[in-house]
C-alpha positions, 0 to 999 in steps of 0.5 A: 377121704380114703385112708383118712382115719389111719393117718393120725396113728400112722404119723406118730409111728413114723416119728417114733421110729425116727426118734428110736433110730436117732437114740439107738446106736447104728448097726454095723452094716448089712454083713453084720454078725449081731451076736458078736456085738454081744461078745464085744459087750462082754469084753468091755464089761469084763474090763469095767468090772476088773477096774471097778474091783481094783478101784473099790479095793475089794482085794483087801476085803475078806470076801473080795479076796476070795475072787482075786484070781477071777477078778484079774482074769477079767482083764483078758477082755483085752485079748477078746477084743484082739481076737474080735479085731483079727476076725472082723478085719480079716474077713474081707481078706479071707473072702477075697482069697477063698473066692479068688478075687482082688484084695480089699483096697488098702487105702479104703481099709486105712480110711475106714479104720481111721474114721472108726478109731481116731476121732473118738480117741483124739477127743477123749485124749484131748479132754483128759489132757485138759481136765486131769491134773498134769504130773508133767509139763513143758517138753515132757508133756509135748512128747507124751501127747505126741506119742499118744496122738500118733499111737506109738506111746507103747514104745515109751514105758514112761508114757505108756500108761501115763494119761490113761491105762487102757490107751496102751491097747489102742496103740497095739490095735492101731499098729495091727491095723497098719500091718494087716494089709501087708500081711494080707498081701503076703498071704495072698501071694502064697495062696495065689489062685488056689483058693486053698484054706490049707495055705491060708491056715498055714500062713496064719500058723506061721504068723503065730509062730513068728509072733511067739518067736519074737516074744521069746527073743524079746523076753530073753533080752528083757530078762538079761538087760540088767547084766548088759552095759553101755551101748549093748544095754541101749541096743538091747532096750531098743530091740526089746521095745521094738519087739514087745513094746511096753506090754507085748504086741499080741500079734498071735492073739490077733492071728487067732481071730484071723484063723477064725475068720478063714474058717467062718468064710470056708464053712458058712459062706463056702459051705464046706461043712453042713449046718448040722456038723457046724452045730455039733462042732459048736457045742464041742468048741463051747465046752473047749472054750470053757475048759481052756479059760476056766483052767487058766483063771486061778493062775492068771495073775501069776502067769502074766510076764513082767515087761521090765528089765529082769522080768521073769520068763515062764508060762506067761510067754504062751499065756496070751495065745492060750487065752486067745485060743479059748476066746477063738473057740468061743467065737466060732461056737457062737457063729457056728451054733444054733439059736441056743448058743447065739441068741443070748449074745443077740439080746439087744441090751447086751448088743447096745453096750457092744455098739458103744463099747469103744467109748465105754472102754476109753471113758470108764476108767477116768470116771470110775477110778476117778482120775477126774478130781471133780468126781472124787466125792461121788460114790463108785455106785454112782460113777459107774452109771455115769461112765455108761452115760458119758460113753453113750454121749461120746458115741452119739456126738463123736463116733456116730457122725463118722460111722454114718459117713462111713456107712453111706460110702459103703452103701454107695460102693455096694450099689455101684458094684451091682451090675445094671439090668439089661434094658429088656429086663427093666420094667417099663423099658421100651 
């Protein structure tokens, strides 16, 4: 039979591809910038290494103490996550404004964000609430869980880092999701049909200024809270929490990512600059990122403001923006740069970690710390790979089904947006 000898070898190849598709994480879609998966992996790994440094008490050792500042700077992986979120989520808004098209549907945006974040987060939250020994009970437990389920726990200092420390960033991230469509509408009204990159950048600059102003006001109130009394003290505490939460809102850091998204659309998709110029700028930005982040590294621990009554002021007020600008420069260097810059971030093992990074971020601390009593007798060297395994299982069992569903809806939407060919253009049409 014609082609018969090739069938036995072809069939295993098909099966192998199907198995690999099942085992490997899903890509993020047709408009994915793959190098950013690697950058997301670096953000997650920096947090894992930072918490491992703390767990192993390396600051108490003679050699580990030499890297104290560098280890604590790894905590800024959170800022890198915020910049990436601002970039990726504002891209459709930047495209709409610069192409003079309607803004993305807020309903679809909220739906996609909910499917991306909530199932995996709620599963992790429920499991931890069940297996971690409770330090609270009764009404306190119910209140704690309710604030976590609704992602407002960062407004309650007693609950903020109660169940698991990294959860506070998810509350900040979720609140940014809620605000972004509103911010997009306001900016779009100002930009109008002008398609002006200058207006978009000015609006984002205003957002950064507003965020810094709120941080200054909140931090001033926080510093003087001990001198307030009675109803004035209560009002001061409420305003401070609304402005700052328990650890800051970091809107200015998200805004850096939004600015990067605007520049990306203007230069890569609107071709406002040639590829040669972009590659030259990318090297400048890479050096700038290294300098900005490197200069702050030895001082990071001392610059972090204390979000407690009487907390200190100082450089910590603008330190998040400073770090955000450094990571923003790195992001643009990667998306503008040539192969030499972006290829290392597309290395698949690194991208693999980036694709499961959300689950890794949530699950690593309970396992490596460990917060789960059954793991206390296991050495940290074994708990670390276990954290990656649990993150992978969380991705496959919880995240992937919802991502597959979202990708299916996106493909249908893209196909429905393509206008049909005229009858005379269709092959075989009568």
